N, CA, C and O of each residue as an XYZ file, in Angstrom:
320
protein
N       5.964    -28.522      2.959
C       5.423    -27.245      3.384
C       6.516    -26.373      4.019
O       6.609    -25.176      3.749
N       7.340    -27.003      4.868
C       8.397    -26.245      5.532
C       9.460    -25.786      4.534
O      10.006    -24.691      4.675
N       9.753    -26.589      3.552
C      10.748    -26.192      2.559
C      10.229    -25.042      1.713
O      10.993    -24.172      1.295
N       8.914    -25.043      1.462
C       8.306    -23.950      0.708
C       8.435    -22.634      1.473
O       8.795    -21.615      0.884
N       8.149    -22.640      2.773
C       8.281    -21.439      3.604
C       9.728    -21.004      3.722
O      10.021    -19.808      3.742
N      10.631    -21.963      3.801
C      12.054    -21.647      3.881
C      12.541    -20.991      2.585
O      13.336    -20.052      2.625
N      12.064    -21.485      1.440
C      12.445    -20.899      0.155
C      11.912    -19.473      0.036
O      12.608    -18.593     -0.471
N      10.714    -19.244      0.487
C      10.151    -17.891      0.457
C      10.944    -16.965      1.368
O      11.221    -15.822      1.005
N      11.308    -17.449      2.543
C      12.081    -16.641      3.490
C      13.455    -16.299      2.916
O      13.953    -15.192      3.120
N      14.067    -17.239      2.201
C      15.380    -16.992      1.601
C      15.304    -15.946      0.489
O      16.260    -15.200      0.278
N      14.182    -15.885     -0.223
C      14.027    -14.876     -1.270
C      13.613    -13.524     -0.681
O      13.998    -12.473     -1.192
N      12.848    -13.563      0.368
C      12.303    -12.339      0.944
C      13.332    -11.586      1.787
O      13.329    -10.355      1.804
N      14.191    -12.291      2.472
C      15.163    -11.650      3.353
C      16.098    -10.703      2.606
O      16.253     -9.565      3.049
N      16.731    -11.101      1.499
C      17.596    -10.146      0.787
C      16.820     -8.936      0.255
O      17.337     -7.819      0.247
N      15.590     -9.162     -0.184
C      14.788     -8.041     -0.660
C      14.493     -7.046      0.460
O      14.529     -5.834      0.248
N      14.208     -7.557      1.631
C      13.954     -6.667      2.776
C      15.217     -5.911      3.185
O      15.155     -4.730      3.527
N      16.357     -6.591      3.150
C      17.616     -5.930      3.510
C      17.942     -4.841      2.496
O      18.309     -3.731      2.882
N      17.813     -5.140      1.208
C      18.090     -4.145      0.174
C      17.112     -2.980      0.279
O      17.500     -1.820      0.138
N      15.868     -3.288      0.523
C      14.872     -2.226      0.679
C      15.149     -1.351      1.885
O      14.959     -0.136      1.829
N      15.594     -1.953      2.966
C      15.916     -1.179      4.162
C      17.136     -0.300      3.981
O      17.175      0.827      4.474
N      18.130     -0.811      3.277
C      19.344     -0.030      3.052
C      19.144      1.077      2.022
O      19.885      2.060      2.019
N      18.176      0.930      1.174
C      17.952      1.962      0.164
C      17.392      3.241      0.772
O      17.442      4.297      0.140
N      16.868      3.164      1.973
C      16.347      4.345      2.637
C      17.427      5.182      3.295
O      17.117      6.215      3.888
N      18.672      4.775      3.211
C      19.761      5.497      3.865
C      20.427      6.522      2.966
O      21.463      7.073      3.339
N      19.881      6.793      1.817
C      20.485      7.746      0.897
C      20.234      9.175      1.334
O      19.580      9.428      2.346
N      20.769     10.112      0.550
C      20.546     11.527      0.835
C      19.089     11.874      0.606
O      18.507     11.522     -0.419
N      18.516     12.558      1.554
C      17.133     12.999      1.435
C      17.146     14.489      1.185
O      17.591     15.266      2.030
N      16.663     14.885      0.035
C      16.590     16.303     -0.284
C      15.204     16.810      0.090
O      14.224     16.074     -0.017
N      15.118     18.035      0.520
C      13.797     18.557      0.885
C      12.884     18.628     -0.330
O      13.325     18.935     -1.438
N      11.604     18.338     -0.107
C      10.641     18.382     -1.194
C      10.341     19.811     -1.586
O      10.008     20.098     -2.735
N      10.462     20.701     -0.623
C      10.150     22.100     -0.874
C      11.463     22.862     -0.958
O      12.265     22.848     -0.024
N      11.665     23.510     -2.061
C      12.867     24.308     -2.243
C      12.729     25.609     -1.452
O      11.612     26.056     -1.195
N      13.845     26.220     -1.067
C      13.770     27.453     -0.277
C      12.962     28.565     -0.947
O      12.298     29.344     -0.264
N      13.014     28.642     -2.255
C      12.263     29.694     -2.938
C      10.774     29.365     -3.078
O      10.004     30.202     -3.548
N      10.355     28.155     -2.676
C       8.948     27.777     -2.726
C       8.254     27.879     -1.366
O       7.043     27.677     -1.272
N       8.999     28.183     -0.336
C       8.433     28.162      1.015
C       7.441     29.279      1.273
O       6.633     29.184      2.196
N       7.488     30.341      0.471
C       6.520     31.415      0.670
C       5.108     30.936      0.372
O       4.143     31.498      0.892
N       4.974     29.926     -0.441
C       3.645     29.394     -0.749
C       3.047     28.657      0.432
O       1.827     28.613      0.587
N       3.903     28.072      1.272
C       3.411     27.368      2.450
C       2.925     28.337      3.521
O       2.117     27.963      4.371
N       3.404     29.569      3.488
C       2.984     30.559      4.472
C       1.682     31.241      4.069
O       1.200     32.116      4.789
N       1.108     30.863      2.942
C      -0.145     31.438      2.479
C      -1.256     31.100      3.478
O      -1.330     29.957      3.930
N      -2.120     32.053      3.837
C      -3.192     31.763      4.803
C      -4.124     30.645      4.365
O      -4.742     29.993      5.207
N      -4.235     30.413      3.070
C      -5.119     29.339      2.612
C      -4.569     27.960      2.984
O      -5.307     26.975      2.983
N      -3.282     27.893      3.301
C      -2.673     26.623      3.675
C      -2.842     26.310      5.167
O      -2.434     25.240      5.618
N      -3.429     27.213      5.925
C      -3.602     27.002      7.362
C      -4.595     25.869      7.607
O      -5.584     25.738      6.886
N      -4.331     25.061      8.614
C      -5.237     23.981      8.960
C      -6.504     24.504      9.618
O      -7.526     23.820      9.661
N      -6.423     25.712     10.124
C      -7.531     26.303     10.858
C      -8.280     27.273      9.946
O      -7.703     28.259      9.486
N      -9.539     27.007      9.687
C     -10.315     27.864      8.798
C     -10.698     29.193      9.413
O     -10.741     30.206      8.714
N     -10.975     29.210     10.700
C     -11.380     30.431     11.382
C     -10.566     30.557     12.670
O     -10.973     30.027     13.704
N      -9.426     31.246     12.627
C      -8.544     31.281     13.793
C      -9.161     31.984     15.006
O      -8.848     31.628     16.142
N     -10.036     32.979     14.783
C     -10.643     33.683     15.922
C     -11.571     32.746     16.675
O     -11.521     32.675     17.903
N     -12.412     32.029     15.951
C     -13.338     31.088     16.582
C     -12.575     29.963     17.276
O     -12.923     29.567     18.388
N     -11.550     29.456     16.629
C     -10.775     28.370     17.228
C     -10.039     28.832     18.474
O      -9.890     28.069     19.429
N      -9.576     30.079     18.471
C      -8.911     30.617     19.649
C      -9.885     30.696     20.821
O      -9.525     30.379     21.955
N     -11.118     31.118     20.546
C     -12.134     31.200     21.601
C     -12.470     29.804     22.123
O     -12.540     29.594     23.334
N     -12.674     28.866     21.229
C     -13.001     27.494     21.640
C     -11.848     26.909     22.450
O     -12.081     26.212     23.438
N     -10.614     27.181     22.046
C      -9.449     26.692     22.785
C      -9.398     27.314     24.175
O      -9.064     26.631     25.142
N      -9.724     28.602     24.289
C      -9.739     29.267     25.585
C     -10.785     28.637     26.504
O     -10.523     28.394     27.682
N     -11.961     28.379     25.961
C     -13.027     27.752     26.757
C     -12.601     26.363     27.194
O     -12.834     25.977     28.340
N     -11.982     25.607     26.300
C     -11.521     24.269     26.648
C     -10.480     24.326     27.760
O     -10.527     23.537     28.703
N      -9.538     25.263     27.645
C      -8.505     25.388     28.677
C      -9.107     25.805     30.007
O      -8.662     25.350     31.061
N     -10.116     26.669     29.967
C     -10.741     27.104     31.208
C     -11.498     25.954     31.876
O     -11.483     25.821     33.100
N     -12.151     25.135     31.074
C     -12.911     24.021     31.636
C     -11.989     22.920     32.146
O     -12.286     22.276     33.152
N     -10.882     22.706     31.465
C      -9.979     21.629     31.828
C      -8.806     22.125     32.665
O      -7.868     21.367     32.913
N      -8.839     23.377     33.104
C      -7.721     23.959     33.842
C      -7.420     23.253     35.142
O      -6.271     23.232     35.581
N      -8.419     22.679     35.761
C      -8.199     21.990     37.017
C      -7.371     20.723     36.809
O      -6.726     20.235     37.738
N      -7.391     20.213     35.628
C      -6.713     18.960     35.328
C      -5.428     19.184     34.556
O      -4.567     18.304     34.544
N      -5.272     20.306     33.925
C      -4.050     20.590     33.184
C      -4.275     20.725     31.696
O      -3.344     21.091     30.979
N      -5.453     20.450     31.203
C      -5.900     20.636     29.825
C      -4.807     20.660     28.774
O      -4.244     19.620     28.432
N      -4.512     21.829     28.270
C      -3.540     22.002     27.200
C      -2.245     22.642     27.693
O      -1.517     23.236     26.898
N      -1.956     22.538     28.935
C      -0.723     23.090     29.452
C      -0.853     24.520     29.965
O       0.136     25.116     30.392
N      -2.048     25.071     29.927
C      -2.248     26.427     30.428
C      -2.380     26.403     31.936
O      -2.956     25.475     32.503
N      -1.845     27.427     32.582
C      -1.939     27.507     34.024
C      -3.241     28.204     34.415
O      -3.842     28.913     33.608
N      -3.656     28.001     35.619
C      -4.861     28.673     36.111
C      -5.878     27.660     36.617
O      -5.729     26.448     36.465
N      -6.905     28.209     37.217
C      -7.949     27.359     37.753
C      -9.015     27.068     36.723
O      -8.869     27.419     35.552
N     -10.070     26.437     37.148
C     -11.146     26.060     36.251
C     -12.272     27.070     36.211
O     -13.341     26.756     35.687
N     -12.079     28.290     36.752
C     -13.170     29.253     36.823
C     -13.372     30.004     35.509
O     -14.434     30.596     35.317
N     -12.418     30.006     34.614
C     -12.549     30.690     33.337
C     -12.280     32.184     33.418
O     -12.657     32.920     32.507
N     -11.641     32.651     34.479
C     -11.421     34.076     34.654
C     -10.028     34.532     34.233
O      -9.626     35.645     34.572
N      -9.300     33.724     33.521
C      -7.955     34.147     33.122
C      -7.990     34.719     31.755
O      -6.955     35.135     31.234
């Protein structure tokens, strides 16, 4: 049993080393500079309704202001 595990380890170790070293090559960007305008399209935004999300974020910051919420300064009264 131990020799079987040792044989597997001897075969697996070089494969792991080769696999790890193969990640050190040049990494080219997936998006070419002339394709970046497509990423700025509003349909690519993670937020479907920015006005509503801004309001919800403001309410969250006002409620959690006493604790530090999202990094906004102010108290928890919601008057900022």
